[in-house]
C-alpha positions in Angstrom: -18.4 -22.0 35.3 -18.6 -18.5 36.4 -17.4 -15.6 34.3 -14.7 -14.8 36.8 -13.3 -18.3 36.6 -13.3 -18.3 32.8 -11.7 -14.9 32.8 -9.0 -16.1 35.2 -8.3 -19.1 32.9 -8.1 -17.0 29.8 -5.8 -14.4 31.4 -3.6 -17.2 32.8 -3.4 -18.8 29.4 -2.6 -15.5 27.8 0.2 -14.8 30.3 1.7 -18.3 29.8 1.6 -17.8 26.0 3.1 -14.4 26.3 5.9 -15.7 28.5 6.6 -18.6 26.0 6.6 -16.1 23.1 9.0 -13.8 25.1 11.3 -16.7 25.9 11.3 -17.8 22.2 12.1 -14.3 21.1 14.9 -13.9 23.6 16.4 -17.2 22.5 16.2 -16.2 18.8 17.8 -12.9 19.6 20.6 -14.5 21.6 21.2 -17.0 18.8 21.4 -14.2 16.2 23.8 -12.2 18.4 26.1 -15.2 18.8 26.0 -16.1 15.1 26.9 -12.5 14.3 29.7 -12.3 16.8 31.3 -15.7 16.1 30.6 -16.1 12.4 31.5 -19.6 11.1 32.7 -20.5 14.5 29.1 -20.7 15.7 28.2 -23.5 13.3 31.5 -25.3 14.0 30.8 -25.2 17.8 27.3 -26.5 17.3 28.6 -29.4 15.3 31.3 -30.1 17.8 29.0 -29.8 20.8 26.3 -31.9 19.4 23.5 -29.5 20.4 22.7 -25.9 19.9 22.1 -25.3 23.6 25.5 -26.8 24.6 27.3 -24.8 21.9 25.7 -21.6 23.0 26.6 -22.3 26.6 30.2 -22.9 25.4 30.2 -19.7 23.4 28.8 -17.7 26.3 31.6 -19.1 28.5 34.2 -18.0 25.9 32.7 -14.5 26.0 32.9 -14.4 29.7 36.6 -15.5 29.7 37.4 -13.1 26.9 35.8 -10.2 28.8 38.2 -10.9 31.7 41.2 -10.7 29.5 43.1 -7.4 29.2 43.2 -7.2 25.4 44.9 -4.0 24.4 45.8 -2.0 21.3 49.3 -2.0 19.9 51.4 1.1 19.8 52.2 2.4 16.3 55.9 1.4 17.0 54.8 -2.2 17.9 52.7 -2.4 14.7 55.7 -1.3 12.6 58.0 -3.8 14.4 55.6 -6.7 13.7 55.1 -5.6 10.1 58.9 -5.6 9.6 59.2 -9.0 11.2 56.5 -10.3 8.8 58.3 -8.9 5.8 61.5 -10.7 7.0 59.5 -14.0 7.2 58.2 -13.6 3.7 61.8 -13.1 2.4 63.0 -16.1 4.4 60.3 -18.3 2.9 62.2 -18.6 -0.4 65.2 -20.2 1.2 63.6 -21.8 4.3 59.9 -22.5 3.7 59.5 -24.8 6.7 61.5 -22.5 9.0 59.4 -19.5 7.8 56.2 -21.3 8.6 57.4 -22.2 12.1 58.5 -18.6 12.6 55.2 -17.3 11.4 53.4 -19.4 14.0 55.7 -18.0 16.7 55.2 -14.5 15.4 51.4 -14.8 15.6 51.8 -16.2 19.1 54.0 -13.2 20.1 51.5 -10.8 18.6 48.7 -12.4 20.5 50.7 -12.2 23.7 51.5 -8.6 23.2 47.8 -7.8 22.6 47.0 -9.6 25.9 45.8 -12.9 24.7 46.9 -16.0 26.7 49.0 -18.2 24.6 48.8 -21.6 26.4 47.8 -24.4 24.1 46.5 -24.2 20.6 42.9 -25.2 21.5 42.7 -22.5 24.2 44.1 -19.9 21.8 41.4 -20.7 19.2 38.7 -20.4 21.9 40.0 -17.1 23.0 40.4 -15.8 19.5 37.0 -17.0 18.5 35.2 -14.2 20.4 36.6 -11.4 18.2 38.2 -13.2 15.3 35.8 -16.0 14.5 35.8 -15.2 10.8 39.5 -15.7 10.4 39.9 -18.6 12.8 39.7 -21.2 10.0 42.8 -19.6 8.6 44.6 -20.1 11.9 43.5 -23.8 12.2 44.6 -24.5 8.6 48.0 -22.9 9.1 48.5 -24.8 12.4 47.6 -28.1 10.7 50.2 -27.5 8.0 52.7 -26.3 10.6 52.2 -29.6 12.4 52.7 -31.5 9.1 55.8 -29.5 8.5 57.3 -30.5 11.8 57.5 -34.1 10.5 58.6 -33.0 6.9 55.2 -34.0 5.5 54.1 -30.7 4.1 54.6 -29.8 0.4 56.0 -26.4 -0.6 52.6 -25.4 -1.8 51.0 -26.3 1.5 53.7 -24.3 3.3 52.9 -21.3 1.0 49.3 -21.8 1.9 50.2 -21.8 5.6 51.9 -18.5 5.2 48.8 -17.1 3.5 46.6 -18.4 6.4 48.9 -17.1 9.1 48.9 -13.7 7.3 45.1 -13.5 7.4 45.0 -13.7 11.2 48.2 -11.7 11.6 46.7 -8.8 9.6 43.5 -8.9 11.6 45.3 -8.9 14.9 47.6 -6.2 13.8 44.9 -3.9 12.4 42.5 -4.7 15.1 45.1 -3.8 17.7 45.1 0.0 17.0 41.8 0.9 18.5 40.6 0.3 22.1 37.7 -2.1 22.6 34.4 -0.6 23.6 34.1 -0.3 27.3 37.9 -0.3 27.8 40.3 2.6 28.0 
């Protein structure tokens, strides 16, 4: 074999190895970015999807859908209005715990709507919220599950109290997160 042939083989092999290394590094960087952005929702999605690749594709699709949404900050008046409504729900809980939980669910939906999130169907809500609120999404799921139990009078008062705490976690995040524009938006 001539020196030129050997050199061509070595260079080709080096280029192939460099491309494999680059692809691996980009994949790791993407995975890290998705884990950071989605928090516990990343692992949940991997478990549900059955593979990391399918989950990352799903999470990427969620990001694309979310980017197309017109999520907007709340005015200070709207924040105050929602805060007052929440206080009223907490007071209502003493006399009507099931009603307060149902109203908390509707209030969170109303807040989402005012911020610009679509509110069709619980599963789509969680997918849309997961992009910016993945760390509090388990609170929303737990509250929703208890709210569903409550609809058939199967929830205990302690579970209902827990639902209010769970709804409050997402409510507070949506409320406080809604006072500053997102990067790249005016």
